[in-house]
C-alpha positions in Angstrom: 64.9 108.8 -236.4 68.0 110.0 -234.6 69.5 107.9 -231.9 69.7 109.4 -228.4 73.2 109.4 -227.0 73.7 108.0 -223.5 77.0 109.8 -223.0 76.6 113.1 -221.0 78.3 116.3 -221.9 81.8 116.2 -220.3 81.6 119.8 -219.4 78.3 119.2 -217.6 79.8 116.2 -215.7 82.8 118.2 -214.5 80.6 121.1 -213.4 78.4 118.7 -211.4 81.4 117.1 -209.8 82.8 120.4 -208.8 79.5 121.4 -207.2 79.2 118.1 -205.4 82.8 118.5 -204.1 82.0 122.0 -202.9 78.8 120.9 -201.1 80.6 118.1 -199.4 83.4 120.5 -198.3 80.8 122.9 -196.8 79.1 120.0 -195.0 82.4 118.7 -193.7 83.6 122.2 -192.5 83.1 122.2 -188.7 82.9 125.6 -187.0 83.0 124.3 -183.4 86.8 123.7 -183.1 87.3 127.2 -184.5 85.0 128.6 -182.0 86.8 127.0 -179.1 90.2 128.0 -180.5 89.1 131.7 -180.9 87.7 131.7 -177.4 90.9 130.3 -175.9 93.0 132.7 -178.0 91.0 135.7 -176.8 91.2 134.8 -173.1 94.9 134.0 -173.3 95.6 137.2 -175.3 93.8 139.4 -172.8 95.6 137.7 -169.9 99.0 138.3 -171.5 98.2 141.8 -172.4 96.9 142.7 -168.9 98.6 140.3 -166.4 98.0 140.5 -162.7 101.1 141.3 -160.5 100.3 139.2 -157.4 102.6 138.5 -154.5 103.2 134.9 -155.6 104.6 136.4 -158.9 106.9 138.7 -156.8 108.5 135.7 -155.0 108.9 133.8 -158.3 110.4 136.8 -160.0 112.9 137.0 -157.2 113.8 133.3 -157.5 114.7 133.9 -161.2 117.4 136.5 -160.3 121.0 135.3 -160.5 121.9 137.0 -157.2 121.1 135.7 -153.7 121.4 139.2 -152.0 118.3 139.9 -149.9 118.1 143.6 -150.9 118.4 142.8 -154.7 115.8 140.1 -154.4 113.5 142.4 -152.5 114.0 145.1 -155.1 113.1 142.7 -157.9 110.0 141.5 -156.2 108.7 145.0 -155.3 109.4 146.2 -158.9 107.1 143.4 -160.1 104.4 144.3 -157.6 104.5 148.0 -158.3 103.3 147.3 -161.9 99.8 146.7 -160.5 98.5 149.6 -158.4 95.6 147.4 -157.2 97.8 145.4 -154.9 96.2 145.9 -151.4 98.4 145.7 -148.4 97.9 144.1 -145.0 100.2 143.8 -141.9 101.9 140.7 -143.4 102.4 142.3 -146.8 103.4 145.7 -145.4 106.1 143.9 -143.4 107.4 142.2 -146.5 107.6 145.5 -148.3 109.7 147.1 -145.6 112.0 144.2 -144.6 114.1 142.6 -147.4 115.3 139.8 -145.0 111.7 138.8 -144.3 110.9 138.9 -148.0 113.9 136.5 -148.7 112.7 134.2 -145.9 109.5 133.6 -147.9 111.4 132.2 -150.9 111.8 128.6 -149.7 107.9 128.3 -149.8 108.2 128.9 -153.6 111.5 127.3 -154.4 110.0 123.8 -154.2 108.6 124.3 -157.7 111.9 124.0 -159.5 110.6 123.3 -163.0 108.3 126.3 -163.0 111.1 128.5 -161.7 113.4 127.2 -164.5 110.6 128.0 -167.1 110.3 131.5 -165.8 114.1 131.9 -165.9 114.3 130.7 -169.5 111.4 133.0 -170.5 113.1 136.0 -168.9 116.4 135.2 -170.7 114.5 134.9 -173.9 113.2 138.5 -173.6 109.7 137.9 -172.3 110.6 139.8 -169.1 108.0 140.2 -166.3 105.2 138.8 -168.6 106.8 135.4 -168.7 104.4 134.1 -166.0 101.3 135.4 -167.9 102.6 133.8 -171.1 103.0 130.4 -169.5 99.6 130.7 -167.9 98.0 131.7 -171.2 99.6 128.8 -173.1 98.6 126.4 -170.3 95.0 127.7 -170.5 95.0 127.0 -174.3 96.4 123.5 -173.7 93.8 122.9 -170.9 90.9 124.0 -173.1 91.9 121.9 -176.1 92.5 118.8 -173.9 89.0 119.3 -172.4 87.4 119.8 -175.8 89.2 116.7 -177.3 88.2 114.6 -174.3 84.5 115.6 -174.6 84.4 115.1 -178.4 85.1 111.4 -177.9 81.6 111.0 -176.4 79.6 114.1 -177.4 78.8 115.9 -180.7 81.0 118.9 -181.3 78.2 121.4 -180.3 77.6 120.0 -176.8 81.3 119.4 -176.3 82.0 123.0 -177.1 79.4 124.1 -174.6 80.7 121.9 -171.9 84.2 123.0 -172.5 83.3 126.7 -172.3 81.5 126.1 -169.0 84.5 124.3 -167.5 87.3 126.6 -168.7 85.5 129.9 -168.1 85.3 129.1 -164.4 86.0 132.4 -162.4 89.0 130.8 -160.7 90.5 129.7 -164.0 90.1 133.2 -165.5 91.9 134.6 -162.4 94.7 132.1 -162.6 95.4 132.7 -166.3 96.5 136.2 -165.4 98.8 135.2 -162.6 102.4 134.4 -162.4 101.9 131.1 -160.5 102.4 127.4 -161.5 98.7 126.6 -160.9 97.4 126.9 -164.5 100.3 124.9 -165.8 99.9 122.2 -163.1 96.2 121.9 -163.9 96.8 121.6 -167.6 99.4 118.9 -167.1 97.2 116.9 -164.6 94.2 116.9 -167.0 96.4 116.0 -169.9 97.8 113.0 -167.9 94.4 111.8 -166.9 93.2 112.1 -170.5 96.2 110.1 -171.8 95.5 107.4 -169.3 91.7 107.2 -169.6 91.1 108.0 -173.3 94.2 106.9 -175.2 96.5 103.9 -175.1 99.2 106.0 -173.5 99.4 105.0 -169.9 103.1 105.5 -169.9 102.7 109.1 -171.3 100.0 109.9 -168.7 102.1 108.7 -165.8 105.1 110.6 -167.1 103.0 113.8 -167.1 101.7 113.2 -163.7 105.2 112.5 -162.3 106.7 115.5 -164.1 104.0 117.6 -162.5 105.7 117.0 -159.1 108.4 119.4 -160.2 105.8 122.1 -160.7 103.6 121.5 -157.7 104.9 118.9 -155.2 101.5 118.2 -153.6 100.4 116.6 -156.9 102.2 113.5 -155.7 98.8 112.7 -154.1 97.1 112.6 -157.5 99.9 110.6 -159.0 99.8 108.1 -156.1 96.1 107.5 -156.1 96.2 107.2 -160.0 98.9 104.5 -159.5 96.6 102.7 -157.1 93.7 103.0 -159.5 95.7 101.5 -162.4 96.9 98.7 -160.1 93.4 97.9 -158.9 92.0 97.8 -162.4 94.9 95.7 -163.6 96.3 98.3 -166.0 99.6 98.4 -164.3 101.8 95.6 -162.9 102.6 95.9 -159.2 106.4 96.0 -159.8 105.9 99.0 -162.1 103.6 100.7 -159.6 106.0 100.2 -156.8 108.9 101.5 -158.8 107.1 104.6 -159.9 105.8 105.2 -156.4 109.4 105.1 -155.0 110.5 107.5 -157.8 107.7 109.9 -156.9 108.5 109.9 -153.2 112.2 110.3 -153.9 111.5 113.2 -156.2 109.3 114.9 -153.6 112.0 114.4 -150.9 114.7 115.8 -153.2 112.5 118.9 -154.1 111.6 119.6 -150.5 115.2 119.3 -149.1 115.6 123.1 -149.2 112.1 123.9 -148.1 110.6 124.4 -144.6 109.3 121.6 -142.5 105.7 120.6 -142.6 104.8 122.3 -139.3 106.0 125.7 -140.6 104.1 125.2 -143.9 101.0 124.1 -142.0 101.1 127.2 -139.7 101.8 129.5 -142.5 99.0 128.2 -144.7 96.3 127.4 -142.2 96.9 129.3 -138.9 98.8 132.6 -139.4 101.0 133.9 -142.1 104.6 134.0 -140.9 106.7 137.1 -141.7 110.0 135.4 -140.6 109.5 131.6 -140.9 113.3 131.0 -140.9 113.6 131.8 -137.2 110.5 130.0 -136.0 110.6 126.5 -134.3 107.1 125.2 -134.4 105.6 122.0 -133.2 102.3 120.9 -134.7 100.1 119.7 -131.8 96.8 117.9 -132.2 94.9 120.8 -130.8 96.3 123.2 -133.3 95.6 120.9 -136.2 92.0 120.1 -135.1 91.4 123.9 -134.5 92.6 124.7 -138.1 90.6 121.8 -139.5 87.4 122.9 -137.6 87.9 126.5 -138.9 88.3 125.2 -142.5 85.3 123.0 -142.3 83.2 125.8 -140.9 84.2 128.1 -143.8 83.3 125.6 -146.4 80.3 126.6 -148.5 78.3 123.7 -150.0 76.8 126.1 -152.5 80.3 126.6 -154.0 80.2 124.9 -157.4 83.7 123.6 -156.9 82.6 121.7 -153.8 78.9 120.9 -154.8 79.9 119.2 -158.1 82.2 116.6 -156.6 79.5 115.8 -154.0 77.1 115.2 -156.8 79.7 113.2 -158.6 80.3 111.0 -155.6 76.6 110.4 -155.3 76.4 109.3 -158.9 79.7 107.4 -159.0 77.8 104.2 -158.1 76.3 104.3 -161.6 79.6 104.4 -163.2 81.4 102.1 -160.8 79.0 99.3 -161.6 80.8 99.0 -165.0 84.2 99.0 -163.1 85.5 101.3 -165.8 89.0 102.9 -165.7 87.3 106.4 -165.9 85.4 105.8 -162.7 88.6 104.6 -161.0 90.6 107.7 -162.1 87.7 110.0 -161.0 87.6 108.3 -157.6 91.5 108.7 -157.4 91.2 112.4 -158.1 88.6 113.0 -155.5 90.6 111.0 -153.0 93.7 113.1 -153.7 91.6 116.2 -153.1 90.2 114.9 -149.8 93.6 113.8 -148.5 95.2 117.2 -149.5 92.4 119.0 -147.6 93.2 116.9 -144.5 96.9 117.5 -144.8 96.5 121.3 -145.4 93.0 122.3 -144.4 92.9 125.5 -146.5 90.2 125.2 -149.2 91.7 127.6 -151.7 90.0 126.8 -155.0 93.1 126.9 -157.2 94.6 123.9 -155.3 91.6 121.7 -156.0 90.6 122.6 -159.6 92.1 119.6 -161.3 91.1 117.0 -158.6 87.7 118.4 -157.7 86.5 119.8 -161.0 88.2 118.9 -164.2 89.2 115.3 -163.9 86.0 114.1 -162.0 83.8 116.1 -164.3 85.3 114.9 -167.6 85.4 111.3 -166.4 81.8 111.4 -165.2 80.4 113.2 -168.3 82.0 111.0 -170.8 81.3 107.8 -168.8 77.6 108.6 -168.3 77.3 109.5 -172.1 78.8 106.2 -173.1 76.8 104.2 -170.6 73.5 105.7 -171.7 74.3 105.5 -175.4 75.8 102.0 -175.3 79.0 103.2 -176.9 81.8 100.7 -177.1 84.5 103.4 -177.2 86.4 102.6 -174.0 89.9 102.9 -172.7 89.5 99.7 -170.7 90.7 97.5 -173.5 94.1 99.3 -173.8 97.2 97.3 -173.3 98.3 97.4 -169.7 101.9 98.2 -168.7 103.8 95.1 -167.4 100.9 92.7 -167.8 100.5 90.0 -170.4 97.1 89.4 -172.1 
């Protein structure tokens, strides 16, 4: 009687191994990151192909010019505007179109973003031309989307993380900003990346570096940086000497940036009371009655049905749930909301683009991730990261 061999056919073994490897590869292949990458590439590509020539872009374009002649600066700005026939005029804009000296007097409002102006200048010299602003905004949109997706993936499966990411980054204000030549999209991306580095990774130094660098793109982000320093100090993730030194650096940077700008009274009047066609020749004094009148008008125009405003209200109501754990995420979320509130008190003009990072992205991401981990009992937390300047 023949003896049955226990040794399998080598060819059959290799075939099964190949099939098993292919099956494991198919199971491991994750379509969700590809979906979010394709979505971001489509939005950024469309924005770069069809950018929006807004008035902010005209002023930034003029600042990139090597000349300081009012007529040449005005011609460069108007050439940028004329690329978009949809630019609608008003008395303020009509005056800027016909008076080169008035146009030049608007530039100090925008020269206080030196890093963004430098990036535009480098892009223009590299051959990107008038699309440089749209390219920067498109790349910033991609960086923002990937940061949001990476942040949410730390607490949610890839499917829900992709859905939440799409909801956040396809905000109508974001889709508008991605087509503009303005520093808003870049500043939002850097602020969210800094918060992510602090909350979710062991890179407190990197996060603070990003937030402090953001001052050179939008000086008002010093409020977010300052409240984040307070949150890190309160949660013992930062030594008081480091916090004090970084705070002094932030204030010194803001003072250095604003040295060639207009005083606060002129900025307040231009943003909240009436647009000034010739701010250089105006000597304004901000009185309590003017401030309270502007604040009352801004509060009356607030719509509590606006998702940008209603979401932080819901977040504030639910923060007590997260604060009971005294987590760093709750502290950073509270810092972002505090920065938004103080900015509104300083400049009561609720334009959505100024509040996206502090009212929407940072609080929403901190809250969504914190609630998920609280309900699932996850131990993944940034709170055990090594503090700066403190000994365990």
